[in-house]
C-alpha positions in Angstrom: 0.1 0.1 -0.2 1.7 3.5 -1.0 0.1 7.1 -0.5 0.6 7.8 -4.3 1.0 5.5 -6.9 2.0 7.1 -9.9 1.9 5.4 -13.8 4.6 6.7 -16.1 8.2 7.7 -15.2 8.1 10.6 -18.1 8.6 14.1 -17.8 6.1 14.5 -15.6 6.3 11.1 -13.8 9.5 11.8 -12.6 9.0 14.8 -11.6 6.0 13.7 -9.4 7.9 10.7 -7.7 10.6 13.6 -6.9 8.3 16.2 -5.2 5.9 14.1 -3.6 8.7 12.1 -2.1 9.7 15.3 -0.4 7.5 14.5 2.2 9.2 11.8 4.3 5.6 10.9 5.5 4.5 9.9 2.0 4.5 6.8 0.3 5.0 6.9 -3.4 5.4 4.3 -6.3 6.7 5.0 -9.0 5.7 2.5 -12.2 7.7 2.2 -15.2 7.0 0.1 -18.3 10.4 -0.2 -19.4 13.7 -0.3 -18.0 16.0 1.9 -16.5 17.9 4.2 -18.2 21.2 2.7 -17.9 22.1 2.3 -21.6 25.0 5.0 -22.0 23.1 6.1 -25.8 20.6 7.6 -23.8 22.9 9.9 -22.7 24.9 10.9 -25.4 22.9 13.6 -26.9 23.2 13.1 -31.1 23.0 9.4 -30.8 19.0 10.0 -29.6 18.4 8.3 -33.2 19.8 5.2 -32.1 16.9 4.6 -29.7 14.3 4.6 -32.4 12.5 1.6 -32.6 14.2 -0.6 -29.6 13.4 -1.6 -26.4 13.2 1.6 -24.8 10.5 3.3 -27.1 6.8 2.5 -27.5 7.3 2.5 -30.9 4.1 3.9 -31.9 2.6 5.0 -35.2 -0.6 6.4 -36.7 -2.9 4.6 -38.8 -3.4 6.0 -42.6 -3.6 9.7 -42.3 -6.5 10.7 -44.5 -5.0 13.9 -46.0 -1.2 12.5 -46.0 -2.1 10.3 -48.8 -2.7 7.2 -46.6 0.8 7.3 -44.6 0.9 5.7 -41.8 3.3 8.4 -39.3 6.2 6.8 -37.2 5.6 8.4 -33.9 8.4 7.8 -31.3 7.6 7.9 -27.3 10.3 6.8 -24.7 9.6 3.6 -22.9 12.3 3.9 -20.5 12.7 6.3 -17.1 12.8 9.9 -18.0 10.5 8.6 -20.8 10.3 10.9 -24.0 13.0 13.4 -22.4 15.0 10.3 -22.5 14.9 9.9 -26.3 14.0 13.7 -27.0 16.3 16.8 -28.9 16.6 18.1 -25.5 15.0 21.5 -27.1 14.3 23.6 -24.0 11.1 26.0 -24.7 8.4 27.3 -23.2 5.9 28.5 -25.6 4.2 31.6 -25.4 1.9 33.8 -22.7 -0.7 33.4 -25.0 -1.0 29.5 -24.9 -1.3 29.6 -21.3 -3.8 32.7 -21.1 -5.7 30.9 -23.6 -6.2 27.5 -22.1 -9.1 29.8 -19.3 -8.0 27.6 -16.6 -8.0 29.3 -13.3 -4.2 28.7 -11.6 -3.3 27.9 -15.0 -2.1 31.9 -16.5 1.7 32.6 -18.2 1.7 34.5 -15.0 0.8 31.6 -12.5 3.0 28.9 -14.5 6.0 31.3 -15.0 7.5 30.6 -11.2 7.2 26.8 -11.8 9.3 27.2 -15.0 11.7 28.5 -12.9 11.7 26.8 -10.2 13.0 23.8 -12.3 15.9 25.5 -14.0 19.2 25.7 -13.4 20.4 27.5 -16.2 24.1 28.4 -17.0 23.4 31.5 -18.0 22.3 32.8 -14.6 19.3 34.0 -12.8 17.0 36.8 -14.4 13.4 37.9 -14.2 12.5 34.7 -16.9 15.4 32.1 -15.7 16.6 30.4 -12.5 19.6 28.7 -11.3 19.9 25.9 -8.5 16.9 23.9 -10.1 17.0 20.0 -10.7 16.8 20.6 -14.6 20.0 22.3 -16.2 19.3 24.6 -19.2 22.4 24.8 -21.2 23.9 26.4 -24.1 24.6 23.9 -27.2 28.2 23.1 -27.3 27.9 21.9 -30.7 27.8 24.7 -32.5 28.0 23.1 -35.8 28.9 25.6 -38.7 25.7 24.9 -40.5 23.8 25.7 -37.4 25.1 29.4 -37.6 24.8 29.5 -41.1 21.6 28.7 -41.2 20.5 31.6 -38.2 22.8 34.0 -40.8 20.8 33.2 -43.6 17.5 33.4 -41.8 18.8 37.3 -41.1 19.3 37.8 -44.6 15.8 36.9 -45.2 14.6 39.7 -42.8 13.8 37.9 -39.6 15.2 39.6 -36.4 17.4 37.7 -34.2 16.7 36.2 -30.8 19.1 35.1 -28.1 16.5 33.8 -25.6 13.4 32.3 -27.3 12.1 32.1 -23.7 12.8 35.3 -22.5 11.0 38.8 -23.5 9.9 38.0 -26.9 9.7 34.8 -28.9 9.6 35.8 -32.3 13.2 35.5 -34.5 15.7 33.1 -35.0 19.0 31.5 -33.0 20.5 28.7 -31.0 18.2 26.7 -28.9 19.1 25.9 -25.3 19.3 22.5 -24.2 18.9 19.8 -21.6 22.5 18.9 -20.8 24.9 18.7 -18.5 28.5 18.9 -19.2 27.3 17.9 -22.7 25.1 15.2 -21.5 21.9 14.6 -21.8 19.6 16.1 -18.5 16.4 14.2 -18.5 14.2 14.4 -16.1 14.9 10.8 -14.9 18.9 12.5 -14.5 17.7 15.8 -13.0 14.8 15.1 -10.9 14.2 10.9 -10.0 17.8 9.8 -9.3 18.6 11.9 -6.8 15.2 11.4 -5.0 15.7 7.1 -5.3 17.5 6.5 -2.2 14.7 8.4 -0.6 13.3 5.3 1.8 9.7 6.5 0.9 9.8 5.9 -2.9 9.7 2.6 -4.7 10.6 2.6 -8.7 9.1 -0.3 -10.2 10.8 -0.7 -13.6 9.7 -3.0 -16.8 6.0 -3.2 -15.1 2.8 -2.3 -17.5 -0.1 -0.8 -16.2 -3.0 -2.9 -17.7 -6.1 -0.8 -16.0 -6.8 1.3 -13.0 -8.6 -0.5 -10.5 -11.8 0.9 -8.8 -13.9 0.6 -6.0 -17.3 2.1 -7.0 -16.2 5.2 -8.3 -12.9 5.6 -6.1 -9.3 4.6 -8.1 -8.0 1.8 -5.8 -4.4 1.4 -7.3 -3.5 -0.2 -10.8 -2.9 -4.1 -11.9 -0.5 -4.4 -14.5 2.5 -7.4 -15.2 5.9 -7.9 -14.9 6.7 -10.7 -18.1 4.1 -12.7 -16.9 3.8 -12.3 -13.2 0.2 -10.1 -12.5 1.1 -6.7 -10.0 -1.6 -5.4 -8.0 -0.3 -1.9 -6.1 -2.4 -0.4 -4.1 -3.1 3.4 -3.9 -4.8 4.9 -0.5 -5.0 8.5 -1.3 -4.4 8.5 -5.3 -3.1 6.9 -8.4 -1.9 9.4 -10.9 -1.8 8.6 -14.4 1.3 10.7 -16.2 1.4 7.8 -19.3 1.8 10.6 -21.9 -0.6 11.9 -24.8 -0.9 8.4 -26.2 -1.1 5.9 -23.3 -2.8 8.2 -20.9 -6.3 8.1 -22.4 -5.7 4.4 -23.6 -5.2 3.4 -19.9 -8.1 5.2 -18.8 -10.3 4.0 -21.4 -8.9 0.0 -20.6 -10.0 1.1 -17.1 -13.3 1.5 -17.7 -13.4 5.9 -18.4 -14.4 6.5 -22.2 -17.0 6.7 -24.7 -19.1 4.2 -23.3 -20.4 2.7 -26.8 -17.2 2.2 -28.0 -16.0 0.4 -24.1 -19.2 -1.8 -24.4 -18.5 -2.9 -28.2 -15.3 -4.3 -26.6 -16.5 -5.6 -23.2 -14.9 -3.5 -21.4 -17.1 -2.8 -17.9 -17.7 1.2 -17.6 -17.1 3.1 -14.6 -17.5 6.4 -16.3 -19.2 7.8 -19.9 -17.1 10.1 -20.7 -16.5 10.7 -24.2 -13.5 13.2 -24.4 -10.9 11.1 -23.0 -9.0 10.7 -26.2 -10.4 13.0 -28.3 -8.7 16.7 -29.3 -5.4 15.1 -30.1 -3.4 17.9 -31.4 0.5 17.7 -32.6 2.5 20.3 -34.2 3.2 18.7 -38.1 6.7 19.2 -39.4 8.1 19.1 -42.7 12.1 19.1 -43.5 13.6 20.6 -46.4 17.3 18.2 -46.7 20.2 19.6 -48.7 23.0 17.8 -49.6 26.4 19.1 -50.0 30.6 18.3 -50.6 31.8 19.8 -47.0 33.0 17.4 -45.0 31.0 19.2 -41.4 27.7 17.1 -40.8 27.7 14.9 -37.9 28.1 12.5 -39.9 32.1 12.9 -38.9 30.7 12.0 -35.1 32.0 8.4 -35.7 35.2 8.9 -36.2 36.9 7.8 -32.7 38.3 11.0 -31.7 35.4 12.6 -31.0 33.9 9.8 -28.8 37.0 10.4 -27.1 36.3 14.5 -26.7 32.9 13.8 -25.7 34.0 11.1 -22.8 36.7 13.5 -21.3 35.6 17.2 -22.3 31.4 16.7 -23.1 32.6 18.7 -26.4 32.5 18.3 -29.7 29.6 16.5 -31.9 28.6 14.1 -30.2 26.6 16.8 -28.2 24.8 17.5 -30.7 20.7 17.4 -29.9 20.5 17.4 -34.0 18.3 20.5 -33.7 21.0 23.0 -33.0 19.1 26.0 -34.6 15.7 27.4 -35.5 13.6 30.6 -35.0 9.8 31.3 -34.6 7.6 33.9 -36.9 4.2 34.6 -38.3 3.0 33.1 -41.6 1.0 36.0 -41.9 0.5 39.6 -41.3 -2.1 40.3 -37.9 -1.3 37.2 -36.2 -1.2 37.7 -32.3 2.3 35.8 -31.7 4.3 33.3 -34.3 2.3 30.5 -35.6 5.4 28.9 -36.9 8.7 27.4 -35.7 12.0 25.9 -37.6 14.2 23.9 -36.5 17.5 22.6 -38.0 19.8 20.6 -37.7 24.0 19.6 -39.3 22.6 16.2 -40.9 20.5 14.5 -43.5 17.1 14.4 -41.5 15.5 11.4 -43.3 12.2 9.2 -42.6 11.0 10.8 -39.7 14.7 9.7 -38.4 14.0 6.2 -39.3 16.1 6.9 -42.4 20.4 6.8 -42.5 22.4 9.6 -43.4 23.9 8.8 -47.0 25.7 12.5 -47.7 26.9 15.4 -45.8 23.8 17.5 -45.4 22.2 20.0 -43.1 18.2 19.6 -42.4 15.9 22.5 -42.0 11.9 23.0 -42.0 8.7 24.9 -40.1 6.5 23.4 -37.5 2.8 24.4 -37.1 2.5 25.6 -34.3 -1.2 26.5 -33.8 -2.7 23.7 -35.9 -6.8 23.7 -36.1 -6.8 20.3 -36.9 -8.1 17.4 -34.0 -7.6 13.5 -34.1 -7.9 11.2 -31.5 -6.7 8.0 -29.4 -8.8 5.4 -28.8 -8.6 1.4 -27.5 -8.9 -1.1 -30.7 -9.4 -4.0 -28.4 -9.8 -5.3 -24.4 -6.3 -6.4 -24.4 -4.0 -3.7 -22.8 -1.2 -4.8 -24.5 -2.7 -3.9 -27.5 -1.6 -0.9 -29.0 -4.2 1.9 -29.0 -5.9 3.2 -32.6 -3.9 6.8 -33.1 -5.1 9.2 -35.6 -4.4 12.8 -35.9 -5.9 14.1 -38.5 -3.2 16.2 -39.8 -4.5 19.2 -42.0 -8.8 17.9 -41.6 -8.7 22.0 -41.4 -7.3 22.9 -45.1 -6.6 25.9 -42.7 -3.2 24.2 -41.4 -2.0 23.0 -44.8 -1.8 26.7 -46.1 0.2 27.5 -43.7 2.4 24.9 -44.0 2.6 25.7 -47.2 4.0 28.8 -46.2 5.9 27.5 -44.0 8.0 25.5 -47.0 8.4 28.4 -49.0 9.5 30.4 -46.5 12.4 27.7 -45.5 13.1 27.5 -49.6 13.4 31.3 -49.3 16.4 30.9 -46.2 17.7 28.0 -48.2 19.0 31.0 -51.0 20.6 32.9 -49.0 24.2 33.5 -49.6 25.2 31.8 -46.0 24.0 28.6 -46.5 25.2 28.4 -50.2 28.1 26.2 -49.6 25.6 23.5 -48.0 22.6 23.5 -50.4 24.3 22.3 -53.3 21.8 19.6 -54.0 17.9 19.5 -53.0 17.0 15.6 -51.9 13.4 15.0 -52.1 12.0 18.5 -52.5 9.1 19.8 -54.1 8.5 20.0 -57.9 8.2 23.3 -58.1 7.2 26.4 -55.3 3.7 26.4 -57.2 0.8 26.1 -54.4 -0.5 22.7 -56.2 3.6 21.1 -55.7 3.7 22.9 -52.4 0.7 21.2 -51.0 1.8 18.3 -52.7 4.9 17.6 -51.1 3.3 18.6 -47.6 1.5 15.4 -48.0 4.0 13.4 -48.9 6.6 14.6 -46.5 4.9 15.8 -43.1 6.1 13.8 -40.0 5.5 14.7 -36.4 7.1 16.8 -34.7 6.6 14.6 -31.2 4.4 17.1 -29.8 1.1 15.3 -28.5 -1.1 16.9 -26.8 -5.0 17.3 -25.3 -5.9 14.0 -25.0 -7.2 14.2 -21.7 -7.9 18.3 -21.5 -8.5 20.3 -18.7 -12.2 22.0 -18.6 -13.3 18.4 -20.0 -11.7 14.9 -19.0 -9.8 16.8 -16.0 -10.3 19.8 -13.8 -8.4 22.9 -13.1 -6.2 21.1 -10.5 -6.2 17.8 -12.7 -8.7 15.6 -11.0 -10.5 13.3 -13.5 -14.3 14.5 -13.3 -16.6 11.7 -12.3 -14.5 10.1 -10.3 -12.6 10.5 -6.8 -8.7 9.5 -6.5 -7.8 9.8 -9.8 -5.7 12.8 -12.0 -4.2 13.0 -15.1 -0.7 14.9 -15.0 1.4 14.8 -18.4 1.1 16.7 -21.7 -2.5 15.1 -22.3 -3.9 17.9 -20.0 -3.3 20.5 -22.2 -6.0 22.1 -23.4 -4.4 23.4 -27.1 -1.2 23.1 -27.4 1.6 25.6 -27.2 3.9 27.7 -29.6 6.9 25.5 -29.0 8.9 21.9 -27.7 6.3 20.5 -25.2 8.8 19.3 -22.8 9.6 22.5 -20.4 6.1 22.9 -20.1 5.3 19.1 -19.1 7.6 19.5 -16.6 6.2 22.9 -15.4 2.9 21.3 -15.0 3.8 18.2 -13.2 5.6 20.6 -10.9 2.6 22.7 -10.6 0.4 19.6 -9.6 3.1 18.4 -7.2 2.0 21.7 -4.9 -1.9 20.8 -6.1 -1.7 17.7 -4.9 0.3 17.7 -1.6 -2.1 20.7 -0.5 0.9 23.3 -0.9 0.5 27.3 -1.5 1.3 28.0 -5.3 4.4 29.6 -6.0 3.5 33.3 -6.0 3.0 34.7 -9.4 5.4 36.0 -11.4 5.8 40.2 -11.1 7.5 40.7 -14.2 6.2 43.7 -16.1 7.5 42.6 -19.4 6.6 39.2 -19.0 5.0 39.3 -22.7 6.4 36.1 -24.8 3.9 37.4 -27.7 
């Protein structure tokens, strides 16, 4: 028997386990389906692509996407301590003030959430009105500084965009080099930052390689979880609460398997209904992304990282190409006049990025492209079977709203414009798999053919519909959801840092602590 059982040791789960177990009178159990994060590859930033479709990846994909020529899109998700923060590109972005203010949820405005971002942070640039030091999560400037990343930023400036040396500061618009979650050149995942320092506490138990099959109930109150390690069934009891932190795909999947979801679907699959809640699994959002890839003859891409001397440099000094997070540079811009905040983000990497990260680089290359930050299209996650080991049916419905497709066409057009600037001339000798022309028709077809996920799913257990403003599942007792699935709308940027901030605030809510005082930042507009 534990006070709190947390399902999922990803970004949110690691934060919750660490923060809740700070109270020595509270017993916490953190349950993770995957293994410990002991693989050396997890901690080498440039190697995260090698983790795709391995035992530390849930290896999900969408069903055929109707607006992407029926293609199935690969969706990597971390299945390991640290979750997706152990296999992601480590970009530290908070999003825009308008994102949080637009949620319309009490306690979740930008000013109210900013102190939780700051509490988590240990920024190597030092403390400021927007940044913190001394927190568990290291935020650092990238150490790779590939010449192509610098050239990309210069090209964006040549194309007329402003510079920005802090996307999490007073303004979000502009181009620059990203800060990353790295410590001494190595990945600083949520497990490294929050969980490992807490694992020696006697009141915290971490169970790995345990797949949770359902939440157990006594009437309408959650009492624990039922799962298995290999063929051994495990029952873990929660005296106070069960907290589901399994991510935007797996959290609604688990709720539905537990009897919380659309009653018609659950009955059809012979799942006993605990609560008819049709919004569980709906409202799925993501940032669609279209890469442009340019091959060249300059021996400066991350292909050089296989040279043993760079492995030695990484081990001895924490520098060199193996510290690259791939997406080293980028920026935020508005695809049309009159928008209140950026609706597009560029990410650029000094490598040939093909097939959603599954393709092998064959040449020295640079890859960059836009992702849509404010999609109108909505998808869904539903169980396809009452067998808890069966994967969910996921459909993002990318470009279901044609406005999304029009915006992505403009994003590709802007990327092609940047590619023609003089600073990128040495690195854009040959385009690989680009559009046939820059006509609207050809760009639309290219977007349908080349769209991949930007790995930012949210919204499937949203505040205001599935959970309340304290993240309690509405209609039952003793059950919360704490992860990216509770975001009513996706934020303008990478979702890892916001997920950590959500969990930081959730820990205070769960323990009944006073919320951190809203930030008194006069100029705290990131619009």
